Backbone bond lengths (Angstrom), bond angles and torsions (degrees), N, CA, C in turn:
res aa  C-N    CA-C-N  psi(-1)  N-CA   C-N-CA  omega(-1)  CA-C   N-CA-C  phi
1 M - - - 1.471 - - 1.525 109.33 -
2 P 1.349 118.00 132.02 1.467 121.38 -178.08 1.533 110.74 -61.59
3 P 1.329 117.51 145.44 1.469 120.34 179.49 1.531 111.20 -65.85
4 R 1.359 115.39 148.89 1.466 119.89 177.39 1.527 109.89 -66.16
5 I 1.294 116.58 150.12 1.464 121.36 -179.40 1.520 109.86 -106.38
6 S 1.324 116.47 171.82 1.467 121.00 -175.31 1.526 111.65 -64.66
7 K 1.355 115.17 158.58 1.466 121.69 178.81 1.526 110.78 -59.28
8 E 1.322 115.17 -38.55 1.465 120.19 -179.17 1.535 110.74 -61.87
9 K 1.337 116.14 -43.17 1.466 119.88 179.46 1.524 110.88 -69.64
10 Q 1.343 116.32 -37.33 1.467 120.10 178.08 1.528 110.56 -58.67
11 Q 1.335 114.54 -46.09 1.466 119.29 -179.99 1.521 110.89 -63.39
12 K 1.333 116.14 -42.45 1.467 120.37 -179.26 1.522 110.89 -63.71
13 I 1.333 116.50 -38.52 1.467 121.08 179.62 1.522 110.55 -61.29
14 I 1.333 116.39 -48.31 1.466 120.24 -178.07 1.520 110.92 -69.72
15 Q 1.325 116.26 -35.31 1.460 120.13 177.32 1.529 109.95 -59.56
16 L 1.321 116.14 -47.84 1.463 120.90 179.55 1.530 111.44 -67.55
17 Y 1.328 115.96 -36.86 1.470 120.37 178.58 1.528 110.30 -61.49
18 L 1.343 116.37 -43.47 1.465 120.72 179.26 1.529 111.80 -66.92
19 E 1.332 115.66 -23.63 1.469 119.81 178.59 1.532 111.01 -85.01
20 G 1.355 116.49 -1.12 1.458 119.88 175.45 1.513 115.34 91.84
21 V 1.345 117.38 11.24 1.466 120.85 179.88 1.536 108.79 -76.39
22 T 1.317 116.88 141.50 1.470 121.13 -178.63 1.529 110.87 -71.00
23 V 1.346 115.71 159.38 1.470 121.78 -179.08 1.526 110.92 -58.74
24 V 1.320 116.61 -43.66 1.470 120.71 -179.15 1.528 111.19 -61.67
25 K 1.322 116.34 -45.72 1.468 120.26 -179.28 1.523 111.25 -68.13
26 I 1.334 116.39 -35.76 1.471 119.69 177.66 1.527 109.54 -61.09
27 G 1.363 115.51 -45.41 1.460 120.23 179.58 1.516 112.10 -56.90
28 K 1.328 116.52 -41.83 1.462 120.71 179.55 1.521 111.82 -67.37
29 K 1.329 115.60 -38.36 1.467 120.01 -177.21 1.528 112.21 -69.17
30 V 1.324 116.38 -41.01 1.478 119.68 -175.79 1.530 112.46 -99.10
31 K 1.350 115.83 1.59 1.470 120.95 -179.60 1.529 110.94 59.82
32 A 1.318 114.98 53.30 1.464 121.66 176.93 1.524 108.05 -132.80
33 S 1.331 116.14 157.95 1.456 119.71 179.79 1.523 110.66 -73.74
34 T 1.320 115.29 159.85 1.471 120.27 178.12 1.521 110.68 -60.66
35 A 1.328 115.83 -37.30 1.466 120.48 179.49 1.527 111.01 -63.12
36 Q 1.348 116.66 -43.30 1.467 120.38 179.81 1.527 110.86 -63.37
37 V 1.332 115.67 -41.75 1.472 120.01 179.34 1.518 109.99 -63.97
38 S 1.326 116.20 -44.33 1.465 120.75 -178.62 1.520 111.74 -61.89
39 I 1.335 116.54 -38.26 1.464 120.78 179.08 1.526 110.94 -62.33
40 E 1.335 116.43 -45.63 1.468 120.02 -179.22 1.528 111.53 -66.37
41 V 1.329 116.58 -39.95 1.464 120.89 178.94 1.529 110.07 -64.29
42 K 1.339 115.63 -43.46 1.468 119.95 179.48 1.525 110.57 -64.14
43 R 1.320 116.52 -40.37 1.466 121.10 178.78 1.522 110.99 -64.30
44 F 1.324 115.52 -41.60 1.470 119.58 178.82 1.526 110.50 -63.50
45 K 1.329 116.49 -42.52 1.470 120.59 179.66 1.526 110.77 -62.61
46 T 1.334 116.13 -41.73 1.468 120.51 179.94 1.522 110.53 -62.77
47 L 1.331 116.29 -45.76 1.464 120.91 178.09 1.523 110.91 -63.63
48 S 1.332 116.45 -38.32 1.466 121.35 -178.76 1.519 111.27 -64.92
49 D 1.339 116.54 -36.29 1.467 120.24 178.40 1.530 110.78 -61.97
50 Q 1.324 115.41 -31.31 1.464 120.58 179.52 1.532 110.63 -83.04
51 S 1.338 115.08 -46.88 1.471 120.86 179.45 1.518 108.77 -164.19
52 L 1.319 115.79 113.58 1.461 120.10 -179.30 1.528 110.83 -63.82
53 E 1.341 115.93 -38.81 1.464 119.98 -179.43 1.531 110.68 -62.33
54 R 1.325 116.40 -43.08 1.466 120.43 179.56 1.520 110.62 -65.21
55 A 1.320 116.58 -43.27 1.471 120.67 178.97 1.529 110.39 -60.97
56 A 1.321 115.64 -40.29 1.466 120.12 179.58 1.519 111.25 -65.20
57 R 1.343 116.16 -38.27 1.469 119.82 179.13 1.526 111.15 -69.00
58 V 1.322 116.67 -41.71 1.468 121.28 -179.19 1.532 110.64 -58.54
59 Y 1.333 115.90 -41.37 1.467 120.27 -178.00 1.526 113.06 -98.60
60 N 1.340 115.66 6.25 1.470 121.27 176.88 1.531 112.42 55.44
61 V 1.342 115.47 44.89 1.468 120.20 179.68 1.533 110.41 -124.67
62 S 1.325 116.42 29.16 1.468 120.78 -177.13 1.528 111.81 -59.17
63 E 1.337 115.54 -39.30 1.471 119.39 -178.66 1.534 110.74 -64.17
64 T 1.322 116.21 -43.36 1.475 120.41 179.49 1.521 111.06 -64.97
65 V 1.337 116.62 -42.20 1.467 120.69 178.54 1.519 110.24 -61.84
66 G 1.337 116.09 -40.19 1.471 120.39 177.77 1.511 111.75 -61.98
67 E 1.340 116.13 -41.32 1.466 120.56 178.71 1.528 110.96 -63.98
68 I 1.338 115.31 -40.75 1.472 119.58 179.84 1.529 110.40 -64.90
69 R 1.329 116.64 -39.44 1.463 120.38 178.37 1.531 110.51 -63.29
70 S 1.331 116.10 -43.73 1.464 120.06 179.27 1.522 110.36 -61.69
71 L 1.346 115.09 -42.94 1.458 119.79 179.03 1.525 110.49 -63.52
72 S 1.340 116.04 -39.75 1.460 120.79 179.36 1.527 111.29 -62.12
73 M 1.334 115.98 -40.19 1.468 120.46 179.04 1.521 110.75 -65.29
74 E 1.337 115.52 -40.85 1.463 119.62 178.94 1.524 110.39 -63.93
75 M 1.340 116.39 -41.84 1.461 120.73 179.49 1.529 110.88 -63.51
76 R 1.336 115.26 -39.36 1.469 119.43 179.72 1.524 110.22 -64.10
77 K 1.333 115.65 -40.51 1.465 119.83 178.33 1.523 111.05 -61.71
78 L 1.339 114.97 -37.16 1.469 120.54 -178.27 1.528 112.35 -85.61
79 K 1.361 115.95 0.03 1.471 122.55 178.70 1.528 111.92 58.27
80 L 1.343 114.75 46.17 1.459 119.83 178.72 1.525 109.93 -95.52
81 T 1.332 117.16 146.32 1.464 122.30 179.86 1.525 110.17 -85.69
82 A 1.346 115.95 174.77 1.465 120.84 177.94 1.536 110.50 -62.03
83 D 1.332 115.93 -39.20 1.477 119.53 177.79 1.522 110.63 -63.26
84 D 1.323 115.18 -39.89 1.468 119.12 177.24 1.526 110.07 -60.39
85 C 1.339 115.45 -42.27 1.464 120.71 -179.48 1.526 110.88 -61.78
86 N 1.347 115.71 -42.37 1.463 119.15 178.12 1.524 111.25 -60.90
87 E 1.325 115.52 -39.41 1.464 119.96 177.80 1.525 110.73 -64.29
88 V 1.332 115.64 -39.17 1.468 120.36 178.85 1.521 110.32 -62.86
89 V 1.349 116.37 -45.94 1.469 120.50 179.42 1.526 110.47 -59.48
90 R 1.343 115.86 -46.09 1.465 119.84 179.04 1.526 110.90 -60.37
91 Y 1.313 115.50 -40.62 1.462 120.73 -179.00 1.531 110.74 -68.03
92 I 1.337 115.83 -42.17 1.469 120.07 -179.21 1.523 109.90 -62.14
93 R 1.332 115.78 -39.04 1.466 118.88 178.25 1.524 111.28 -60.44
94 K 1.320 115.52 -41.32 1.467 119.96 178.57 1.531 110.14 -59.53
95 M 1.343 114.80 -45.39 1.460 119.19 -178.53 1.530 110.86 -65.37
96 E 1.345 116.67 -39.10 1.460 120.13 179.50 1.525 111.21 -65.53
97 E 1.333 116.32 -33.66 1.470 120.29 176.32 1.522 110.86 -62.29
98 L 1.336 115.75 -27.62 1.467 120.97 178.43 1.524 111.67 -89.76
99 G 1.352 115.89 4.45 1.456 119.90 177.93 1.516 114.10 83.48
100 I 1.347 117.72 21.04 1.468 121.84 -179.20 1.530 108.46 -102.93
101 S 1.333 117.16 122.84 1.461 121.54 -178.05 1.525 110.75 -81.59
102 L 1.351 115.28 166.66 1.467 120.76 178.23 1.523 110.58 -62.55
103 E 1.347 115.68 -36.48 1.463 119.50 -179.14 1.520 110.99 -64.55
104 Q 1.335 116.23 -39.27 1.464 120.60 177.74 1.517 110.88 -69.86
105 L 1.323 116.54 -30.80 1.457 121.47 -175.93 1.528 112.72 -77.95
106 K 1.340 116.64 -27.55 1.470 121.70 -173.14 1.524 114.11 -53.03
107 P 1.363 119.69 -49.10 1.475 118.18 -179.20 1.524 113.38 -62.07
108 F 1.338 116.88 -30.53 1.464 120.17 178.66 1.527 110.85 -69.66
109 V 1.342 115.99 -42.08 1.467 120.27 179.16 1.523 109.93 -63.01
110 N 1.343 116.16 -46.00 1.466 120.10 179.29 1.526 111.66 -59.66
111 M 1.335 116.08 -40.98 1.459 119.68 -178.52 1.527 110.77 -68.95
112 I 1.327 117.32 -37.99 1.462 120.53 178.99 1.523 110.39 -61.91
113 V 1.337 116.76 -41.12 1.465 121.02 178.41 1.530 109.83 -61.42
114 R 1.343 116.41 -43.04 1.470 120.25 179.75 1.521 110.81 -65.60
115 L 1.320 116.55 -39.59 1.460 120.28 179.27 1.528 111.02 -64.46
116 Q 1.339 116.01 -40.03 1.465 119.85 179.29 1.526 110.79 -63.37
117 K 1.333 116.64 -42.69 1.465 120.62 179.87 1.525 111.07 -64.60
118 A 1.336 116.12 -36.04 1.464 120.72 -179.26 1.525 112.06 -86.01
119 K 1.348 116.43 -2.75 1.468 122.44 -179.59 1.523 111.78 58.32
120 I 1.333 114.59 44.74 1.465 121.92 177.37 1.524 107.17 -117.26
121 S 1.334 117.00 133.47 1.461 120.45 -177.90 1.527 110.56 -75.18
122 L 1.334 114.91 152.08 1.459 120.81 177.99 1.525 110.57 -62.64
123 D 1.334 116.50 -40.50 1.466 120.62 179.10 1.522 111.07 -58.35
124 E 1.333 115.53 -43.14 1.467 120.59 -178.99 1.523 110.57 -63.96
125 Y 1.327 116.14 -41.91 1.470 120.98 -178.45 1.528 111.11 -63.44
126 I 1.337 116.12 -47.22 1.465 120.03 179.87 1.522 110.54 -66.67
127 E 1.333 116.55 -37.09 1.470 120.61 178.26 1.528 110.66 -58.87
128 Y 1.345 116.38 -44.41 1.463 119.46 178.66 1.521 111.83 -69.09
129 G 1.327 116.35 -31.63 1.462 119.21 175.91 1.523 111.30 -63.07
130 L 1.324 116.21 -42.57 1.468 120.86 177.87 1.526 110.92 -66.66
131 K 1.338 116.18 -38.91 1.467 119.87 178.59 1.526 111.10 -64.46
132 L 1.324 116.09 -39.13 1.467 120.10 179.38 1.521 110.44 -63.27
133 E 1.343 116.50 -44.11 1.461 120.35 178.30 1.532 110.83 -59.93
134 A 1.330 116.01 -46.36 1.465 121.04 -178.40 1.528 110.99 -64.84
135 L 1.326 116.27 -39.65 1.458 121.69 -178.24 1.530 111.31 -62.84
136 E 1.304 115.90 -46.07 1.473 119.98 -179.85 1.530 111.29 -67.57
137 K 1.339 115.51 -36.44 1.465 119.75 179.84 1.521 111.29 -68.19
138 E 1.333 117.19 -43.49 1.465 121.73 -177.55 1.522 112.63 -69.13
139 T 1.332 116.45 -38.37 1.470 119.97 -175.37 1.523 113.61 -91.30
140 G 1.334 116.36 -22.81 1.458 119.33 -175.62 1.514 111.94 74.52
141 L 1.337 116.07 12.54 1.460 121.79 -179.39 1.523 110.03 -112.53
142 S 1.345 115.50 156.01 1.458 119.01 175.25 1.522 108.82 -77.36
143 Y 1.345 115.95 162.88 1.463 120.09 179.97 1.534 110.96 -57.92
144 K 1.341 116.81 -41.75 1.457 120.27 -178.47 1.531 111.40 -63.22
145 E 1.340 115.81 -38.50 1.464 120.00 178.17 1.535 110.76 -66.59
146 I 1.335 115.37 -41.89 1.466 120.04 178.97 1.515 110.54 -63.43
147 L 1.326 116.47 -45.80 1.463 121.18 -178.26 1.527 110.55 -63.60
148 K 1.337 116.05 -41.34 1.460 120.02 179.67 1.527 110.52 -61.37
149 A 1.347 115.79 -44.49 1.462 120.14 179.04 1.533 110.88 -65.07
150 A 1.339 116.09 -40.54 1.469 120.42 -179.65 1.525 110.88 -64.63
151 Q 1.337 116.28 -44.52 1.466 120.64 -179.87 1.534 111.08 -64.75
152 K 1.326 115.59 -35.71 1.458 120.03 177.95 1.524 110.56 -64.91
153 E 1.343 116.11 -42.03 1.454 119.86 -179.73 1.525 111.31 -66.62
154 V 1.330 116.55 -38.95 1.463 120.30 178.16 1.525 110.50 -63.54
155 A 1.349 115.44 -41.10 1.465 119.96 179.32 1.527 111.13 -65.47
156 Q 1.354 115.49 -41.27 1.468 120.32 179.30 1.532 110.58 -63.46
157 L 1.331 115.82 -42.01 1.465 120.26 -179.45 1.529 110.52 -65.78
158 Q 1.340 116.27 -41.52 1.456 120.74 178.87 1.531 110.60 -63.08
159 K 1.325 114.49 -40.65 1.467 119.57 178.61 1.526 110.65 -63.38
160 A 1.344 115.28 -41.94 1.461 119.72 179.54 1.531 110.95 -63.85
161 R 1.313 116.22 -39.14 1.465 120.51 178.93 1.534 111.00 -64.68
162 E 1.335 115.37 -41.03 1.463 119.52 179.03 1.525 111.29 -64.84
163 Q 1.351 115.77 -39.85 1.464 120.24 178.10 1.522 110.52 -63.60
164 L 1.332 115.23 -43.03 1.461 120.01 -179.99 1.531 111.01 -63.20
165 K 1.312 115.75 -40.87 1.459 120.89 179.76 1.522 111.31 -62.34
166 M 1.335 116.08 -42.23 1.467 120.93 179.53 1.522 111.06 -64.16
167 V 1.336 115.81 -43.61 1.470 119.83 -179.11 1.526 110.68 -65.62
168 R 1.327 116.75 -41.35 1.462 120.77 179.72 1.521 111.83 -63.63
169 Q 1.325 115.14 -34.72 1.452 118.92 178.29 1.539 111.15 -68.83
170 Q 1.317 115.43 -35.91 1.472 120.21 -178.00 1.517 112.35 -80.82
171 I 1.309 116.00 -38.38 1.473 119.87 -177.67 1.524 108.53 -125.45
172 S 1.306 116.57 97.93 1.466 120.50 -174.96 1.522 112.71 -72.01
173 T 1.331 117.94 -24.64 1.472 120.18 -175.28 1.525 112.53 -94.11
174 E 1.292 116.02 -5.74 1.480 118.71 -176.10 1.520 110.61 -114.17
175 R 1.288 117.24 136.88 1.463 121.91 177.37 1.521 110.52 -105.80
176 L 1.298 113.32 137.24 1.467 118.57 179.64 1.528 109.56 -86.92
177 S 1.309 115.52 126.79 1.462 119.55 178.27 1.534 109.49 -82.34
178 L 1.315 113.94 132.46 1.475 119.24 178.27 1.536 111.72 -100.22
179 T 1.355 114.67 13.37 1.461 117.65 -175.70 1.528 112.07 -57.36
180 K 1.342 115.54 -48.28 1.475 119.08 -177.78 1.531 110.81 -64.86
181 L 1.338 115.85 -42.62 1.469 119.55 -179.94 1.522 110.79 -60.90
182 N 1.355 115.84 -43.74 1.459 119.70 -179.96 1.516 112.14 -67.87
183 T 1.356 115.09 -37.47 1.465 119.49 178.43 1.522 110.40 -61.91
184 D 1.334 116.14 -45.43 1.469 120.51 178.47 1.516 111.55 -62.69
185 R 1.330 114.25 -40.86 1.463 119.36 -179.56 1.527 110.90 -64.95
186 E 1.340 116.60 -43.33 1.461 120.42 179.39 1.519 111.26 -63.69
187 R 1.344 115.76 -36.56 1.468 119.33 178.23 1.535 110.99 -64.66
188 R 1.339 115.22 -43.39 1.462 119.02 179.93 1.537 110.67 -64.45
189 I 1.328 116.04 -39.10 1.464 120.39 179.14 1.522 110.62 -63.96
190 R 1.343 116.34 -43.78 1.464 119.50 179.02 1.510 110.95 -61.71
191 N 1.322 116.16 -42.58 1.466 120.56 179.37 1.522 111.55 -61.96
192 A 1.322 116.21 -33.56 1.471 121.04 -179.34 1.529 111.45 -89.21
193 K 1.332 117.09 2.33 1.466 122.90 -178.98 1.531 111.12 60.11
194 L 1.309 116.18 35.26 1.463 120.77 -178.93 1.528 110.14 -118.67
195 D 1.311 114.98 158.27 1.452 121.06 170.34 1.522 107.67 -136.12
196 N 1.328 116.39 176.87 1.472 119.45 -176.44 1.525 112.99 -57.07
197 E 1.333 115.80 -40.64 1.463 119.40 -178.44 1.530 111.22 -62.99
198 K 1.347 116.32 -43.44 1.466 119.84 -179.08 1.527 110.69 -67.14
199 I 1.330 115.74 -37.00 1.476 119.68 177.74 1.522 110.20 -62.53
200 E 1.334 116.51 -44.43 1.464 120.59 179.71 1.521 111.59 -63.35
201 I 1.357 116.34 -39.13 1.464 120.41 178.21 1.526 110.27 -63.83
202 A 1.347 116.24 -44.40 1.470 120.68 -179.44 1.521 111.13 -60.58
203 I 1.325 116.61 -43.25 1.467 120.76 -179.47 1.530 110.45 -67.82
204 A 1.337 117.10 -37.86 1.470 120.98 178.21 1.522 110.42 -64.65
205 I 1.341 116.05 -41.72 1.472 120.11 177.43 1.518 110.24 -62.39
206 D 1.353 116.06 -41.23 1.469 120.34 179.66 1.530 111.31 -61.17
207 R 1.355 116.55 -41.73 1.470 119.88 178.14 1.532 110.73 -61.11
208 L 1.344 115.62 -43.40 1.464 120.87 -179.58 1.523 110.76 -61.12
209 L 1.348 116.99 -46.67 1.462 120.93 -178.25 1.519 111.46 -64.10
210 K 1.347 116.59 -39.21 1.464 119.99 178.88 1.519 110.87 -66.27
211 K 1.323 116.18 -38.14 1.462 120.51 -179.74 1.524 110.38 -64.21
212 L 1.363 116.53 -38.34 1.453 121.55 179.85 1.529 112.67 -84.53
213 R 1.369 114.80 -11.98 1.472 121.09 -176.70 1.525 111.52 59.49
214 I 1.317 115.69 45.01 1.464 121.69 176.78 1.528 108.56 -129.55
215 S 1.331 115.69 168.35 1.465 120.40 -179.58 1.525 110.18 -97.55
216 S 1.328 115.04 169.39 1.462 118.91 176.60 1.525 109.86 -64.38
217 G 1.348 115.64 -28.32 1.470 120.21 177.53 1.513 111.60 -62.31
218 D 1.356 116.67 -37.90 1.467 120.45 178.36 1.522 110.58 -63.50
219 L 1.344 115.49 -41.93 1.460 119.86 179.45 1.531 110.61 -64.90
220 K 1.355 116.35 -41.47 1.464 120.24 178.66 1.522 111.14 -64.12
221 N 1.334 116.26 -41.42 1.467 120.29 178.82 1.516 110.83 -62.22
222 F 1.343 116.23 -38.81 1.467 121.15 179.44 1.524 109.79 -62.05
223 M 1.338 117.30 -45.08 1.456 121.10 179.68 1.525 110.67 -67.18
224 S 1.362 116.12 -35.61 1.462 120.68 178.08 1.516 110.51 -65.27
225 D 1.360 116.64 -39.83 1.463 121.19 178.26 1.517 110.53 -62.07
226 I 1.344 116.14 -38.34 1.467 120.29 178.77 1.530 109.95 -61.46
227 K 1.353 116.40 -44.02 1.463 120.33 -178.55 1.528 111.18 -65.01
228 E 1.347 117.05 -35.81 1.458 121.33 -179.54 1.527 111.84 -66.03
229 L 1.339 116.80 -26.46 1.461 119.60 178.85 1.525 111.49 -71.20
230 N 1.318 117.22 -16.21 1.457 122.54 178.64 1.530 111.76 55.75
231 L 1.344 114.66 43.13 1.465 120.66 178.93 1.520 110.57 -115.98
232 D 1.330 114.96 152.77 1.452 119.65 172.06 1.530 108.66 -62.03
233 L 1.343 117.33 132.41 1.467 121.66 -174.84 1.524 111.81 -57.97
234 K 1.346 118.20 -39.29 1.465 120.84 -180.00 1.522 110.85 -63.67
235 T 1.350 115.78 -38.86 1.476 120.11 178.90 1.509 110.70 -63.41
236 L 1.343 116.89 -44.89 1.466 121.05 -179.25 1.528 111.50 -64.71
237 V 1.319 116.15 -43.94 1.474 120.01 179.86 1.523 110.13 -60.78
238 K 1.352 116.45 -41.40 1.462 120.69 179.39 1.520 111.04 -62.02
239 L 1.345 116.55 -43.04 1.461 120.73 -179.08 1.524 111.02 -68.43
240 L 1.327 116.96 -43.63 1.467 120.49 -179.25 1.517 111.09 -67.44
241 R 1.369 116.85 -36.20 1.468 118.96 178.41 1.529 109.27 -66.92
242 E 1.329 116.95 -35.65 1.457 120.46 178.19 1.523 110.46 -65.72
243 F 1.351 116.18 -38.96 1.476 119.37 177.09 1.520 110.80 -64.61
244 K 1.335 116.63 -39.32 1.471 121.58 -177.12 1.520 110.61 -61.08
245 K 1.357 117.30 -34.00 1.454 120.39 -178.34 1.523 111.40 -65.61
């Protein structure tokens, strides 16, 4: 029978085991034989069957066990399977290798779940986030100001169309010129530093936010979180799309 190893190594073995590291890799990391690692893992499992809390105290991994329980509760709420959980662990490891903590990752996971429920792709969401940033920068206006101006222009155009329809119904031989209406509209757009393309983008962003039931502030915070990760945007999108699968 292999000799017992130090308490410090025992704790490290169980810590790594709870993190999903294989027995062989654990042995290499702590400089212990596979047999020694297997003995400690088996002992921990036996103690856990009797009392998980006691097993956690014996190996001084109570904090890790608590984190796993919290994660398990979150997974249950999200109705994820064991295979899904394994995928999450694998994904989290990838993010940690890039220096991204679980706390930093949480808002991204929550947003991905919301996007899936709303049937909106991650690429589309980030694309609109970038458009919103560009729109505010180009116009010097806040999103709410842009949206208000866009909605006003849509209402004015609809009103003009209704007026034209009424006149056409009353006078079949006469056409109503919209030159003045368009001139006024173009002047208002110039004053607001907007054009048709920007108005369409603002309205599209508004539809997206309403569908997700979030505010423009949530979208801005999401983009801000991406910048704080200090990662190439393509790399992050690839990782998040992999998590979504």
